[in-house]
Every structure is written in structure tokens, then in C-alpha cells.
C-alpha positions in Angstrom: -40.1 -0.3 -11.7 -39.7 -3.3 -9.3 -36.8 -4.7 -11.4 -35.0 -1.4 -10.8 -35.8 -1.4 -7.1 -37.8 1.9 -7.4 -40.8 2.6 -5.2 -43.4 5.0 -6.5 -44.8 7.3 -3.8 -47.6 9.9 -4.3 -47.0 13.2 -2.5 -50.2 14.5 -1.0 -51.4 17.8 -2.3 -49.7 20.8 -0.6 -46.9 18.7 0.8 -44.3 18.9 -2.0 -42.4 21.5 0.1 -41.9 18.9 2.7 -41.4 15.6 0.8 -39.8 16.6 -2.5 -35.9 17.0 -2.3 -35.8 19.8 -5.0 -38.4 21.9 -3.1 -36.8 21.1 0.4 -33.2 22.1 -0.3 -32.0 22.6 -4.0 -34.3 25.1 -5.7 -33.3 28.0 -3.6 -29.6 27.8 -3.9 -29.9 26.9 -7.6 -32.0 29.9 -8.3 -29.6 32.1 -6.2 -26.7 30.8 -8.2 -28.6 31.3 -11.5 -29.2 35.0 -10.6 -25.6 35.4 -9.7 -24.5 33.9 -13.0 -26.8 36.3 -14.8 -25.7 39.4 -12.9 -22.0 38.5 -13.5 -22.8 38.2 -17.1 -24.7 41.5 -17.3 -22.0 43.4 -15.2 -20.1 45.5 -17.6 -22.1 44.6 -20.7 -23.1 47.8 -22.6 -24.0 46.5 -26.0 -27.3 47.8 -27.2 -29.7 46.8 -29.9 -30.5 49.1 -32.9 -33.4 50.6 -30.8 -31.1 51.4 -27.9 -32.0 48.4 -25.5 -29.5 46.4 -23.7 -28.6 43.3 -25.6 -30.5 40.2 -24.2 -28.6 37.0 -23.3 -28.5 34.4 -26.1 -29.8 30.8 -25.7 -26.2 29.7 -25.2 -25.7 32.4 -22.5 -28.8 30.9 -20.7 -27.3 27.4 -21.1 -24.0 28.7 -19.6 -26.0 30.3 -16.7 -27.8 27.0 -15.9 -24.5 25.0 -16.2 -22.6 27.4 -13.9 -25.5 27.5 -11.3 -25.8 23.7 -11.3 -22.0 23.3 -10.9 -22.1 25.5 -7.8 -24.5 23.0 -6.1 -22.5 20.7 -3.9 -23.2 17.0 -3.5 -23.7 17.5 0.2 -26.5 20.0 -0.6 -28.3 17.4 -2.7 -27.9 14.8 -0.1 -29.1 17.0 2.7 -32.2 17.7 0.5 -33.0 14.0 0.4 -32.4 13.8 4.2 -34.7 16.9 4.8 -37.4 15.2 2.5 -37.1 12.1 4.7 -36.0 10.0 1.9 -32.6 9.2 3.4 -32.1 8.7 7.1 -28.9 10.6 7.4 -26.3 12.1 5.1 -23.8 9.5 4.0 -20.9 11.9 4.2 -21.3 12.0 8.0 -20.9 8.2 8.3 -17.4 7.3 9.5 -16.5 4.4 7.4 -17.6 2.0 4.4 -19.1 -0.5 7.0 -21.5 2.2 8.1 -22.4 3.0 4.5 -23.2 -0.8 3.9 -25.3 -1.0 7.0 -27.1 2.3 6.0 -27.9 0.8 2.5 -29.3 -2.4 4.1 -31.6 -0.2 6.3 -33.0 1.5 3.1 -34.0 -1.9 1.6 
């Protein structure tokens, strides 16, 4: 991991909601998008099975739900999650120019 410039950090028990980016800022909007994709699919579907139940989504439908939900997550949302988890010092989209980006990268090393 050293040759790839990756640091392994152990997150204390009960602190994942504070220090893991997915828990901090991505899971909630992703799950909301996933539910929305399902509800859009379900709306207007009236196909029923032989026993009269509504048809369940296929595996491909679920793949499509996940894909649509992930596509709706903006890069800024992901970056803000890393800032919220205290992994990045500030969002790079707020930096004014490339010089600031380079300086910010040097601070991370």
C-alpha cells in the first residue's frame, strides 16, 4: 500500500457515521434516489403473476435502479462526504484556480 501512497486507518467502533464518507454523505441520497427509481418503475405497472400478485422487478430492473440512483449522485456530493469525514480539508470545487489545487494536494501529502 505504501507504493500506491495509501494509508490504512482503523475507524473506532461506533464512529463510522463520523469518519466514513459513505456514511457521512452518500448513503442517504443514494438510497433516496434508489427508492425514487423503483417508484418511477412501479408507477403505472399493472402486470400481475398467475396468482394475481404484482410482477416483481427483474434483476436487470434492479441493476437499472442502482445505475440510475448512482448517476444522480453529483461529484460535489461525494467530495463533500470526504470533507465531512475529515479526509479532505475542503472541497476542491471551491478552490479558485489550479495553483490552489496543487497547494492543497501538497498539504495532503
